[in-house]
N, C-alpha and C positions, 0 to 999 in steps of 0.2 A: 477639387481640393475635397469632394467629397469623399473619390478614392482613397486620397490620403488618409481623411480621416476614417473611414472604415477600415481600413489596412492598420492604423495604428491601435483601434478599437480593439481589433481580432487580436493584436500582440499583445496588450495591454491583459484582457480574458485569457490568453492562454496561460501569459506569467503567472496570472492568479490562480487560474485552474493545476499548474504544474505546481506552486507553493501548496494551496492545499493538499495535494495528491502527496505532497512530501511529510505532511505533516500527518497525515494518514496512515501512512506507511509507519511513520513514528510510535503513532497512540497505538496500533496495533501490534507494535514490537513490545511495548513496555505494558501491554494488557497480558500477552502472553506471556511474558516473561514473572508478573506479579500471579499470575492464574497456575502457573508451574504444571500444567497438564492434568489436569484434573482427573481426566480418564485412565491414568496409571492406577488409579486406586479401586476401578470399579470391576464387579465381579462378572467375570466373562463367561461365566456358566451359562447364563441364557443367551439366546443368538442373537435378540436384537438390540441388547446390551453391547455383544463382540461386533455387529457390525458398526454401530454406532461408534465406537470408539475405535473401531480400524478407520470410520470414515472421517471423526476427529483427527486421528494420528494423519494422517494423509494429507489433508489442507494445511494441518500447523507444518507438516515436514515439507510441502509445497511453498508454503509462504517464506519459511527460512531460507529456502533457497533462490527463490526469487523476487522478494522483496528488497534484497540488495541491490541487486541491477535496476529494480525498477528505480531505487531512490537515487541511484549512482544516474539513471536516463533523466531523469524530472530538476535532478540538481543540475545539469549538464544543458537542460530546456532552460531553466530558471536564468540560468549565466548569459545564453544566447538569445532569451528576448527581453533582458532588463533594458529598461534606458540607457541610450548612448550620446548621453549630453556631458 
C-alpha cells in the first residue's frame, strides 16, 4: 500500500512540475514578445555592451529554438501523467 501511495505521489508531483514547466515557457515567450529585443537599440561601439548584446541575442535565439520542443515534451508528459480514472 505504501509503495502504491509513493508511486501515486511521485506521479502527481511530476504532473504538476510539468504543468509549471509549460506555464514558465509560455510566460517567457510572452515576456520576450513584449520586450521586443531591447538590445537591438544598444550602442555596440563599447566592447562590454557588444559582448552583453551578443550574449542576450544568443540566449534569446537558443530559447526560441529549444522552447517549442520543451513545451511539446511537457505537454506529452502532462498527458502521460494525468489521472486515468
